[in-house]
C-alpha positions in Angstrom: 16.8 2.6 -11.3 15.1 5.1 -13.3 12.5 7.7 -12.1 9.7 9.5 -13.7 9.2 13.4 -13.8 7.7 14.6 -10.7 4.4 16.2 -12.1 2.6 16.7 -9.0 3.1 18.4 -5.7 1.6 15.3 -3.8 3.7 12.2 -4.0 2.9 8.9 -2.4 5.4 6.2 -2.5 4.4 2.4 -2.7 5.8 -0.7 -2.9 5.3 -2.2 -6.3 3.1 -2.0 -9.8 0.0 -3.5 -8.4 -0.1 -1.0 -5.5 0.4 2.1 -8.0 -2.6 1.2 -10.0 -4.5 0.4 -6.8 -3.9 3.7 -5.1 -4.2 5.6 -8.2 -8.2 4.1 -8.4 -8.4 4.4 -4.6 -7.3 8.2 -4.2 -9.8 9.3 -6.9 -12.6 7.2 -5.2 -12.0 9.4 -2.2 -12.2 12.4 -4.2 -8.8 13.3 -4.0 -6.5 14.8 -7.1 -3.2 16.2 -7.7 -1.5 12.8 -6.5 1.2 11.2 -8.3 1.8 7.4 -7.0 5.2 6.2 -7.4 6.1 2.6 -7.5 9.5 1.8 -5.9 9.8 -1.7 -7.1 9.9 -3.5 -4.2 10.2 -2.8 -0.3 14.0 -3.3 -0.7 13.8 -0.1 -3.0 12.1 2.3 -0.9 15.4 4.1 -0.1 17.1 4.0 -3.5 13.8 5.5 -5.1 13.0 8.1 -2.4 16.8 9.4 -2.7 16.6 9.4 -6.4 13.4 11.7 -6.2 14.5 14.0 -3.5 17.8 14.9 -5.3 15.8 16.2 -8.3 15.4 19.9 -8.6 11.5 19.3 -8.9 11.2 18.0 -5.6 11.5 21.6 -4.5 7.9 21.9 -5.7 6.6 19.0 -3.7 4.3 20.0 -0.7 3.1 16.5 0.6 5.1 12.9 0.7 3.3 9.8 1.8 4.3 6.0 2.0 2.3 3.0 2.1 3.6 -0.6 2.5 2.7 -3.9 3.6 3.3 -4.9 7.2 4.2 -8.3 6.2 5.1 -10.3 9.2 5.4 -7.2 11.5 4.2 -3.8 11.3 6.7 -2.5 13.8 9.6 -3.5 12.1 8.1 -2.2 8.8 7.5 1.2 9.9 11.0 1.4 11.8 12.5 0.3 8.4 10.7 3.3 6.6 11.4 5.6 9.2 15.1 4.6 9.2 15.0 5.4 5.5 13.3 8.8 6.0 15.7 9.8 8.5 18.8 9.1 6.3 17.3 10.7 3.3 16.7 14.1 5.7 20.5 14.3 5.7 20.1 14.7 1.7 17.1 17.1 1.9 15.2 17.7 4.6 11.9 15.6 5.5 9.9 15.7 8.6 10.2 12.3 10.2 7.2 10.7 12.0 7.6 9.0 15.3 4.3 6.6 14.6 2.3 5.2 11.8 -0.4 7.3 10.7 1.0 10.4 12.3 1.2 13.3 9.7 4.1 15.8 10.2 4.0 19.4 8.9 7.4 21.1 8.8 9.3 23.5 6.6 6.6 23.5 4.0 6.5 19.8 3.7 3.9 17.5 5.1 4.6 13.6 5.5 2.6 10.3 6.7 3.6 6.8 6.7 0.9 4.2 6.8 1.6 0.2 7.3 -0.9 -2.1 5.8 -3.5 -3.3 6.7 -3.8 -1.2 10.0 -0.7 0.0 11.3 -0.3 -3.1 13.7 0.5 -6.8 13.5 0.9 -8.6 10.3 -0.7 -8.5 6.8 -0.6 -6.8 3.8 -3.0 -4.8 1.2 -4.6 -8.3 0.3 -5.5 -8.4 4.3 -7.5 -5.2 3.6 -9.3 -6.3 0.6 -10.1 -9.8 2.2 -12.1 -7.9 5.1 -14.4 -6.4 2.5 -15.4 -9.8 1.2 -15.7 -12.1 3.9 -19.3 -11.8 4.5 -20.3 -12.5 0.7 -21.7 -16.2 0.1 -18.9 -17.1 -2.5 -16.3 -16.5 0.1 -17.3 -19.6 1.8 -16.4 -21.3 -1.4 -12.8 -19.7 -1.5 -12.3 -20.7 2.0 -13.3 -24.5 1.0 -10.9 -24.2 -2.1 -7.9 -22.9 0.0 -8.6 -25.7 2.7 -8.8 -28.2 0.1 -5.3 -27.8 -1.4 -3.5 -26.8 1.3 -3.7 -30.3 2.9 -1.8 -31.5 0.0 1.3 -29.2 0.7 4.7 -30.2 1.9 6.0 -28.4 4.9 8.5 -26.5 2.7 5.0 -25.4 0.6 3.5 -24.5 3.6 6.3 -22.3 4.8 6.4 -20.6 1.3 2.6 -20.2 0.9 1.2 -16.8 0.9 -2.5 -17.5 2.0 -3.9 -13.6 1.5 -2.6 -13.7 -1.9 -4.0 -16.8 -2.8 -7.5 -16.0 -1.3 -7.6 -12.6 -3.5 -6.6 -14.4 -6.8 -9.2 -17.3 -5.8 -11.8 -14.8 -5.5 -11.1 -12.7 -8.4 -11.2 -16.1 -10.3 -15.4 -16.1 -9.4 -16.1 -12.6 -10.6 -17.6 -11.8 -14.0 -15.4 -10.5 -15.6 -12.6 -12.1 -14.1 -10.0 -9.6 -12.7 -6.1 -10.3 -13.2 -5.0 -8.8 -10.2 -6.1 -7.0 -7.1 -5.5 -3.6 -8.9 -7.9 -4.7 -11.8 -10.3 -5.8 -8.8 -10.1 -2.0 -7.8 -10.8 -0.7 -11.2 -13.9 -3.2 -11.7 -15.0 -2.1 -8.1 -15.0 -5.5 -6.7 -13.4 -4.1 -3.1 -15.7 -1.9 -1.2 -13.6 1.2 0.0 -16.4 2.4 2.2 -16.0 -1.1 4.4 -14.8 -0.4 7.9 -11.8 -2.4 7.0 -10.7 0.6 5.0 -11.6 3.4 7.4 -8.1 4.1 9.1 -6.4 4.1 5.5 -9.2 6.1 4.2 -8.7 8.5 7.1 -4.8 8.6 6.5 -4.8 9.3 3.0 -7.7 12.0 3.0 -6.1 13.9 6.0 -2.6 13.5 4.4 -3.6 14.8 0.8 -6.4 17.0 1.7 
């Protein structure tokens, strides 16, 4: 696994390529700068990617480290997984270890925090956040009917594998003019309302961590 050169003093580790593009648009919308967003290439690679970066000489210049990942089925488990990775990595190079999501720890010249999407509790993902911002749009009723229509045709196996929130986002983006090809592209085209109350917790976290 390769790493990019560290070019900023503030680093944000995220799950994948879409999240990387998304949070680049997001932090700029919040008026923040000097943040390097790093694609971990999947939740299973957070540990490998983090330990790769902390062992580089350039990491000595880093002042702030953030982590944002999906809760998926359980936010508590997602946080526990990241906390364990941070704690184990601290044996290689010291990192402050938060005790709960959104807690920002500053120690020995380094600031660190973890956010579990969508809101640090329950289940969900980045798509869950974006869905909150479009639920009251008239077109969302069409998306709802479309999802309900085709999921009735699923086998039991297909129902188990179906990722509803991702499907809802893709269906909504297909109604936009111009069409957005991904959730990150939707951010670039300003299809998500970052001022919506659904984004309030993550807005606060990113702003406090990187300000």
